[in-house]
C-alpha atoms as an extended CHARMM CRD file, in Angstrom:
* protein
*
       200  EXT
         1         1  MET       CA            -51.5440000000       13.7840000000      -17.7400000000  PROA      1               0.0000000000
         2         2  ALA       CA            -51.0840000000       10.0160000000      -17.8590000000  PROA      2               0.0000000000
         3         3  ARG       CA            -48.7110000000       10.3250000000      -20.7950000000  PROA      3               0.0000000000
         4         4  THR       CA            -46.6700000000       13.0060000000      -19.0190000000  PROA      4               0.0000000000
         5         5  GLY       CA            -46.3750000000       10.8730000000      -15.8750000000  PROA      5               0.0000000000
         6         6  TRP       CA            -45.2920000000        7.8380000000      -17.8950000000  PROA      6               0.0000000000
         7         7  LEU       CA            -42.6000000000        9.9050000000      -19.6710000000  PROA      7               0.0000000000
         8         8  ALA       CA            -41.2620000000       11.2410000000      -16.3620000000  PROA      8               0.0000000000
         9         9  ALA       CA            -41.0340000000        7.7190000000      -14.9390000000  PROA      9               0.0000000000
        10        10  LEU       CA            -39.1530000000        6.5440000000      -18.0370000000  PROA      10              0.0000000000
        11        11  ILE       CA            -36.5940000000        9.3480000000      -17.6610000000  PROA      11              0.0000000000
        12        12  VAL       CA            -35.9560000000        8.4020000000      -14.0230000000  PROA      12              0.0000000000
        13        13  VAL       CA            -35.4660000000        4.7310000000      -14.9180000000  PROA      13              0.0000000000
        14        14  LEU       CA            -33.0450000000        5.4850000000      -17.7470000000  PROA      14              0.0000000000
        15        15  ALA       CA            -30.9980000000        8.0830000000      -15.8450000000  PROA      15              0.0000000000
        16        16  PRO       CA            -27.4670000000        6.6810000000      -15.1220000000  PROA      16              0.0000000000
        17        17  TRP       CA            -26.5710000000        6.0040000000      -11.4850000000  PROA      17              0.0000000000
        18        18  PRO       CA            -23.2170000000        7.4230000000      -10.2430000000  PROA      18              0.0000000000
        19        19  SER       CA            -20.3990000000        4.9610000000       -9.7730000000  PROA      19              0.0000000000
        20        20  PRO       CA            -18.5840000000        4.6420000000       -6.3860000000  PROA      20              0.0000000000
        21        21  ALA       CA            -15.5090000000        6.3400000000       -7.8640000000  PROA      21              0.0000000000
        22        22  GLN       CA            -17.5260000000        9.4920000000       -8.5140000000  PROA      22              0.0000000000
        23        23  PHE       CA            -18.0900000000        9.9380000000       -4.7910000000  PROA      23              0.0000000000
        24        24  GLY       CA            -14.3730000000       10.0950000000       -4.0610000000  PROA      24              0.0000000000
        25        25  GLY       CA            -14.6960000000        7.7570000000       -1.0760000000  PROA      25              0.0000000000
        26        26  MET       CA            -15.6830000000        8.6020000000        2.4890000000  PROA      26              0.0000000000
        27        27  GLY       CA            -14.3760000000       11.8030000000        3.9720000000  PROA      27              0.0000000000
        28        28  GLY       CA            -12.5410000000       12.0850000000        7.2690000000  PROA      28              0.0000000000
        29        29  MET       CA            -14.0130000000       13.0290000000       10.6020000000  PROA      29              0.0000000000
        30        30  GLY       CA            -13.7900000000       16.7120000000        9.7220000000  PROA      30              0.0000000000
        31        31  GLY       CA            -15.0240000000       16.4520000000        6.1510000000  PROA      31              0.0000000000
        32        32  GLY       CA            -17.9810000000       14.0470000000        6.2150000000  PROA      32              0.0000000000
        33        33  MET       CA            -18.7500000000       12.0820000000        3.0730000000  PROA      33              0.0000000000
        34        34  GLY       CA            -16.2930000000       13.5860000000        0.5800000000  PROA      34              0.0000000000
        35        35  MET       CA            -18.4100000000       13.2470000000       -2.5590000000  PROA      35              0.0000000000
        36        36  GLY       CA            -16.4340000000       14.2360000000       -5.6470000000  PROA      36              0.0000000000
        37        37  GLY       CA            -14.1240000000       17.2550000000       -5.5140000000  PROA      37              0.0000000000
        38        38  MET       CA            -10.3510000000       17.2500000000       -5.3810000000  PROA      38              0.0000000000
        39        39  GLY       CA            -10.2430000000       14.3960000000       -2.8670000000  PROA      39              0.0000000000
        40        40  GLY       CA            -11.9380000000       12.0280000000       -5.3010000000  PROA      40              0.0000000000
        41        41  MET       CA             -9.7330000000       13.1320000000       -8.1950000000  PROA      41              0.0000000000
        42        42  MET       CA             -6.5380000000       12.6680000000       -6.1720000000  PROA      42              0.0000000000
        43        43  GLY       CA             -7.7580000000        9.2990000000       -4.9260000000  PROA      43              0.0000000000
        44        44  ASN       CA             -8.3790000000        8.0700000000       -8.4490000000  PROA      44              0.0000000000
        45        45  GLN       CA             -4.9740000000        9.2970000000       -9.6630000000  PROA      45              0.0000000000
        46        46  LEU       CA             -3.0510000000        7.6710000000       -6.8310000000  PROA      46              0.0000000000
        47        47  TRP       CA             -5.0130000000        4.4250000000       -7.1200000000  PROA      47              0.0000000000
        48        48  ASN       CA             -4.3770000000        4.2830000000      -10.8880000000  PROA      48              0.0000000000
        49        49  VAL       CA             -0.6220000000        4.7310000000      -10.4210000000  PROA      49              0.0000000000
        50        50  ALA       CA             -0.4940000000        2.0620000000       -7.6940000000  PROA      50              0.0000000000
        51        51  ALA       CA             -2.5810000000       -0.3580000000       -9.7760000000  PROA      51              0.0000000000
        52        52  ARG       CA             -0.2290000000       -0.0030000000      -12.7770000000  PROA      52              0.0000000000
        53        53  SER       CA              2.9330000000       -0.5410000000      -10.7480000000  PROA      53              0.0000000000
        54        54  GLN       CA              4.6730000000       -3.8030000000      -11.6400000000  PROA      54              0.0000000000
        55        55  LYS       CA              7.6110000000       -3.5680000000       -9.2360000000  PROA      55              0.0000000000
        56        56  PRO       CA              8.6690000000       -6.7840000000       -7.4720000000  PROA      56              0.0000000000
        57        57  LEU       CA              7.7740000000       -7.2450000000       -3.8070000000  PROA      57              0.0000000000
        58        58  GLU       CA             10.4210000000       -6.8460000000       -1.1180000000  PROA      58              0.0000000000
        59        59  THR       CA             10.2720000000       -8.1300000000        2.4560000000  PROA      59              0.0000000000
        60        60  TRP       CA             11.1330000000       -5.7080000000        5.2730000000  PROA      60              0.0000000000
        61        61  ASP       CA             11.2880000000       -5.8760000000        9.0390000000  PROA      61              0.0000000000
        62        62  VAL       CA              8.9460000000       -3.1310000000       10.2300000000  PROA      62              0.0000000000
        63        63  LYS       CA              7.5760000000       -1.6430000000       13.4430000000  PROA      63              0.0000000000
        64        64  VAL       CA              3.9850000000       -0.4080000000       13.5300000000  PROA      64              0.0000000000
        65        65  GLU       CA              2.5860000000        2.0060000000       16.1100000000  PROA      65              0.0000000000
        66        66  THR       CA             -1.0610000000        3.0130000000       16.4480000000  PROA      66              0.0000000000
        67        67  TYR       CA             -2.7090000000        6.0330000000       18.0550000000  PROA      67              0.0000000000
        68        68  GLY       CA             -3.8510000000        3.6680000000       20.8060000000  PROA      68              0.0000000000
        69        69  ASN       CA             -0.1790000000        3.1780000000       21.7670000000  PROA      69              0.0000000000
        70        70  GLN       CA             -0.0710000000       -0.3780000000       20.4190000000  PROA      70              0.0000000000
        71        71  VAL       CA              3.2630000000       -1.4850000000       18.9400000000  PROA      71              0.0000000000
        72        72  VAL       CA              3.7270000000       -4.4930000000       16.6490000000  PROA      72              0.0000000000
        73        73  THR       CA              6.8380000000       -5.7380000000       14.8700000000  PROA      73              0.0000000000
        74        74  GLY       CA              7.0020000000       -8.1550000000       11.9790000000  PROA      74              0.0000000000
        75        75  LYS       CA              7.7210000000       -8.6180000000        8.3060000000  PROA      75              0.0000000000
        76        76  LEU       CA              5.9300000000       -6.6770000000        5.5650000000  PROA      76              0.0000000000
        77        77  GLN       CA              6.0020000000       -7.3430000000        1.8310000000  PROA      77              0.0000000000
        78        78  LEU       CA              5.6490000000       -4.3050000000       -0.4200000000  PROA      78              0.0000000000
        79        79  ALA       CA              6.9520000000       -2.9390000000       -3.6900000000  PROA      79              0.0000000000
        80        80  ARG       CA              6.7320000000        0.8350000000       -3.2760000000  PROA      80              0.0000000000
        81        81  VAL       CA              5.3870000000        3.5380000000       -0.9610000000  PROA      81              0.0000000000
        82        82  PHE       CA              2.9520000000        5.7800000000       -2.8370000000  PROA      82              0.0000000000
        83        83  VAL       CA              2.4870000000        9.4380000000       -1.8980000000  PROA      83              0.0000000000
        84        84  GLN       CA              0.3090000000       12.0910000000       -3.5690000000  PROA      84              0.0000000000
        85        85  SER       CA              2.3960000000       15.1900000000       -2.8700000000  PROA      85              0.0000000000
        86        86  GLU       CA              2.1600000000       18.8160000000       -3.9260000000  PROA      86              0.0000000000
        87        87  VAL       CA              4.4720000000       18.2090000000       -6.8830000000  PROA      87              0.0000000000
        88        88  GLY       CA              2.9490000000       14.9020000000       -8.0100000000  PROA      88              0.0000000000
        89        89  ILE       CA              2.8330000000       11.2090000000       -7.1770000000  PROA      89              0.0000000000
        90        90  TYR       CA              5.9210000000        9.5830000000       -5.7020000000  PROA      90              0.0000000000
        91        91  GLU       CA              6.6700000000        5.8570000000       -5.9500000000  PROA      91              0.0000000000
        92        92  ILE       CA              9.3450000000        5.5280000000       -3.2760000000  PROA      92              0.0000000000
        93        93  GLN       CA             11.5820000000        2.4860000000       -2.9680000000  PROA      93              0.0000000000
        94        94  PRO       CA             11.3370000000        0.8210000000        0.4750000000  PROA      94              0.0000000000
        95        95  GLU       CA             15.0840000000        1.1220000000        1.0800000000  PROA      95              0.0000000000
        96        96  LYS       CA             14.7310000000        4.9090000000        0.7620000000  PROA      96              0.0000000000
        97        97  VAL       CA             12.0600000000        5.1100000000        3.4820000000  PROA      97              0.0000000000
        98        98  LYS       CA             12.8310000000        5.5050000000        7.1740000000  PROA      98              0.0000000000
        99        99  THR       CA              9.3540000000        6.1420000000        8.5970000000  PROA      99              0.0000000000
       100       100  ILE       CA              5.7960000000        6.7860000000        7.4380000000  PROA      100             0.0000000000
       101       101  GLU       CA              4.0810000000        9.2330000000        9.8010000000  PROA      101             0.0000000000
       102       102  LEU       CA              0.2980000000        9.5890000000        9.5330000000  PROA      102             0.0000000000
       103       103  SER       CA             -1.8810000000       12.3720000000       10.9490000000  PROA      103             0.0000000000
       104       104  ALA       CA             -4.1530000000       11.6530000000       13.9040000000  PROA      104             0.0000000000
       105       105  PRO       CA             -7.6420000000       10.5430000000       12.7640000000  PROA      105             0.0000000000
       106       106  ALA       CA             -9.2570000000       13.5250000000       14.5290000000  PROA      106             0.0000000000
       107       107  GLN       CA             -7.0190000000       15.8850000000       12.5550000000  PROA      107             0.0000000000
       108       108  GLU       CA             -7.7460000000       14.3520000000        9.1710000000  PROA      108             0.0000000000
       109       109  ASN       CA             -9.1200000000       16.8380000000        6.6620000000  PROA      109             0.0000000000
       110       110  GLN       CA             -9.8820000000       14.0370000000        4.2690000000  PROA      110             0.0000000000
       111       111  MET       CA             -9.5660000000       10.2710000000        4.3370000000  PROA      111             0.0000000000
       112       112  VAL       CA            -10.1150000000        8.7300000000        0.9170000000  PROA      112             0.0000000000
       113       113  PHE       CA            -11.1940000000        5.1030000000        0.5360000000  PROA      113             0.0000000000
       114       114  THR       CA            -10.3130000000        3.4730000000       -2.7960000000  PROA      114             0.0000000000
       115       115  GLN       CA            -10.1650000000       -0.0350000000       -4.2170000000  PROA      115             0.0000000000
       116       116  ALA       CA             -6.4240000000       -0.0600000000       -3.5110000000  PROA      116             0.0000000000
       117       117  GLY       CA             -6.6630000000        1.0120000000        0.1230000000  PROA      117             0.0000000000
       118       118  VAL       CA             -7.0030000000        4.0900000000        2.3210000000  PROA      118             0.0000000000
       119       119  GLN       CA             -5.2990000000        7.4070000000        1.6580000000  PROA      119             0.0000000000
       120       120  ARG       CA             -4.2110000000        9.2180000000        4.8140000000  PROA      120             0.0000000000
       121       121  ASN       CA             -2.6990000000       12.6500000000        5.3170000000  PROA      121             0.0000000000
       122       122  GLY       CA              0.8650000000       12.1470000000        6.4200000000  PROA      122             0.0000000000
       123       123  THR       CA              4.5860000000       12.4340000000        5.7890000000  PROA      123             0.0000000000
       124       124  VAL       CA              7.1770000000       10.0120000000        4.4640000000  PROA      124             0.0000000000
       125       125  VAL       CA             10.5670000000       10.5320000000        6.1000000000  PROA      125             0.0000000000
       126       126  THR       CA             13.3320000000        9.2320000000        3.8630000000  PROA      126             0.0000000000
       127       127  SER       CA             16.5980000000        7.6130000000        4.9370000000  PROA      127             0.0000000000
       128       128  THR       CA             18.3790000000       10.9290000000        4.2610000000  PROA      128             0.0000000000
       129       129  GLY       CA             15.9490000000       12.9450000000        6.3950000000  PROA      129             0.0000000000
       130       130  THR       CA             13.9150000000       14.4170000000        3.5470000000  PROA      130             0.0000000000
       131       131  LYS       CA             10.2120000000       14.7920000000        4.3690000000  PROA      131             0.0000000000
       132       132  ILE       CA              7.5430000000       14.3200000000        1.6950000000  PROA      132             0.0000000000
       133       133  ALA       CA              4.1190000000       15.4620000000        2.8520000000  PROA      133             0.0000000000
       134       134  GLY       CA              0.8380000000       14.5610000000        1.1940000000  PROA      134             0.0000000000
       135       135  GLN       CA             -1.6480000000       11.7350000000        1.0250000000  PROA      135             0.0000000000
       136       136  VAL       CA             -0.0400000000        8.3690000000        1.7520000000  PROA      136             0.0000000000
       137       137  LEU       CA             -1.6240000000        5.2040000000        0.3960000000  PROA      137             0.0000000000
       138       138  VAL       CA             -2.0900000000        2.4250000000        2.9750000000  PROA      138             0.0000000000
       139       139  PRO       CA             -2.8480000000       -0.5620000000        0.7050000000  PROA      139             0.0000000000
       140       140  ILE       CA             -5.4160000000       -3.1410000000        1.7230000000  PROA      140             0.0000000000
       141       141  ALA       CA             -2.8860000000       -5.7730000000        0.5970000000  PROA      141             0.0000000000
       142       142  TRP       CA             -0.4680000000       -4.9260000000        3.4220000000  PROA      142             0.0000000000
       143       143  ARG       CA             -0.0110000000       -7.9470000000        5.7120000000  PROA      143             0.0000000000
       144       144  ILE       CA              2.4860000000       -8.0700000000        8.5690000000  PROA      144             0.0000000000
       145       145  GLU       CA              3.7920000000      -11.4890000000        9.5550000000  PROA      145             0.0000000000
       146       146  THR       CA              4.3140000000      -11.5600000000       13.3280000000  PROA      146             0.0000000000
       147       147  ASP       CA              5.2100000000      -14.2440000000       15.8750000000  PROA      147             0.0000000000
       148       148  LEU       CA              1.4930000000      -14.6920000000       16.5560000000  PROA      148             0.0000000000
       149       149  GLY       CA              0.3720000000      -14.8320000000       12.9510000000  PROA      149             0.0000000000
       150       150  THR       CA             -0.6740000000      -12.4310000000       10.2150000000  PROA      150             0.0000000000
       151       151  LEU       CA             -1.7770000000       -8.8670000000       11.0570000000  PROA      151             0.0000000000
       152       152  THR       CA             -3.8000000000       -6.6900000000        8.6880000000  PROA      152             0.0000000000
       153       153  PRO       CA             -3.1430000000       -3.1220000000        9.8860000000  PROA      153             0.0000000000
       154       154  ASP       CA             -6.1100000000       -0.8500000000       10.6170000000  PROA      154             0.0000000000
       155       155  ALA       CA             -5.3710000000        1.9900000000        8.2250000000  PROA      155             0.0000000000
       156       156  GLN       CA             -7.5190000000        4.4300000000       10.1960000000  PROA      156             0.0000000000
       157       157  GLN       CA             -5.6110000000        3.8640000000       13.4730000000  PROA      157             0.0000000000
       158       158  LEU       CA             -2.0990000000        3.6270000000       12.0430000000  PROA      158             0.0000000000
       159       159  LYS       CA              0.2850000000        6.2640000000       13.4640000000  PROA      159             0.0000000000
       160       160  THR       CA              3.7320000000        5.3010000000       12.2190000000  PROA      160             0.0000000000
       161       161  LEU       CA              5.3450000000        2.5340000000       10.2030000000  PROA      161             0.0000000000
       162       162  THR       CA              9.1080000000        2.3250000000       10.6290000000  PROA      162             0.0000000000
       163       163  PHE       CA             11.3500000000        0.3710000000        8.2510000000  PROA      163             0.0000000000
       164       164  VAL       CA             13.9310000000       -1.3730000000       10.4370000000  PROA      164             0.0000000000
       165       165  ALA       CA             15.9030000000       -3.4280000000        7.9000000000  PROA      165             0.0000000000
       166       166  ARG       CA             15.5300000000       -5.5790000000        4.8360000000  PROA      166             0.0000000000
       167       167  ALA       CA             14.4710000000       -9.0360000000        5.9490000000  PROA      167             0.0000000000
       168       168  GLU       CA             16.9510000000      -11.8560000000        5.4140000000  PROA      168             0.0000000000
       169       169  ASP       CA             16.0740000000      -14.8240000000        3.2540000000  PROA      169             0.0000000000
       170       170  PRO       CA             14.6760000000      -17.6810000000        5.3390000000  PROA      170             0.0000000000
       171       171  ALA       CA             17.0410000000      -20.5540000000        6.0710000000  PROA      171             0.0000000000
       172       172  PRO       CA             16.6610000000      -23.5310000000        3.7000000000  PROA      172             0.0000000000
       173       173  LYS       CA             14.7040000000      -26.5120000000        4.9520000000  PROA      173             0.0000000000
       174       174  PRO       CA             16.6680000000      -29.5730000000        6.1420000000  PROA      174             0.0000000000
       175       175  GLY       CA             17.7810000000      -31.7020000000        3.2070000000  PROA      175             0.0000000000
       176       176  VAL       CA             17.3800000000      -28.8440000000        0.7080000000  PROA      176             0.0000000000
       177       177  VAL       CA             20.6580000000      -27.6890000000       -0.8370000000  PROA      177             0.0000000000
       178       178  LYS       CA             20.7150000000      -23.9920000000       -1.6750000000  PROA      178             0.0000000000
       179       179  PRO       CA             22.1140000000      -23.4990000000       -5.2070000000  PROA      179             0.0000000000
       180       180  PRO       CA             25.2290000000      -21.3490000000       -5.6280000000  PROA      180             0.0000000000
       181       181  PRO       CA             24.8670000000      -17.7080000000       -6.7450000000  PROA      181             0.0000000000
       182       182  GLY       CA             23.8360000000      -17.3430000000      -10.3620000000  PROA      182             0.0000000000
       183       183  VAL       CA             22.2090000000      -20.7880000000      -10.5220000000  PROA      183             0.0000000000
       184       184  LYS       CA             18.4380000000      -21.0090000000      -10.5220000000  PROA      184             0.0000000000
       185       185  PRO       CA             16.7160000000      -23.6490000000       -8.3620000000  PROA      185             0.0000000000
       186       186  GLY       CA             15.9890000000      -26.7710000000      -10.4040000000  PROA      186             0.0000000000
       187       187  ASP       CA             18.8000000000      -26.1180000000      -12.8900000000  PROA      187             0.0000000000
       188       188  SER       CA             19.9850000000      -29.5190000000      -14.1590000000  PROA      188             0.0000000000
       189       189  ASN       CA             23.5770000000      -28.2600000000      -14.2590000000  PROA      189             0.0000000000
       190       190  ALA       CA             23.5870000000      -27.0280000000      -10.6490000000  PROA      190             0.0000000000
       191       191  ASN       CA             25.1190000000      -30.1770000000       -9.1570000000  PROA      191             0.0000000000
       192       192  LYS       CA             27.2950000000      -31.3100000000      -12.0470000000  PROA      192             0.0000000000
       193       193  PRO       CA             31.0660000000      -31.1400000000      -11.3300000000  PROA      193             0.0000000000
       194       194  GLY       CA             33.0130000000      -28.4810000000      -13.1670000000  PROA      194             0.0000000000
       195       195  GLU       CA             36.6250000000      -28.2830000000      -14.1920000000  PROA      195             0.0000000000
       196       196  ASN       CA             37.8340000000      -28.0020000000      -10.5770000000  PROA      196             0.0000000000
       197       197  GLY       CA             35.5650000000      -30.7010000000       -9.2710000000  PROA      197             0.0000000000
       198       198  LYS       CA             33.1170000000      -28.1310000000       -7.9330000000  PROA      198             0.0000000000
       199       199  PRO       CA             29.5030000000      -27.8270000000       -9.0260000000  PROA      199             0.0000000000
       200       200  SER       CA             29.3580000000      -25.9170000000      -12.2930000000  PROA      200             0.0000000000
């Protein structure tokens, strides 16, 4: 009996523990703790695509509205909007997006938490009026620069995110000369006179 008990204890110790990804994140208010299943698989796929994306960041003027009727405007830096739709995963350019509409938290069938952020049921409305429904990734890296400071949106309370316009480049600081188009900052030839007496 002692040998049998020792062997059973050894099996328990050596048994592998499940990783957080195997649980598929926390479920929504209607689904409880969504352990595994399609939610976890979709979450992993969308997170992997977002993690591999190497697109440059763009700055946009945006308006955020929550389900508590709070409205905030500011500037958001992002590269793409990621949506797990019925036909696959979209990586949508910001200039193609008009509004991101997210389902009310109480109506969520599944809310997936990943290392990249929170996936919410919702719809992306494009600038042409096309609607793409599915799970929208709200990255944890999203930061909105407002007049008061930096806002990290609460992904679980977010209702809509509207893209107003591409943000303009900030004005140069006093005493700093902005180089002409096609010339990189710090270029030694930027201020040298050309054939017409203008900087080359």
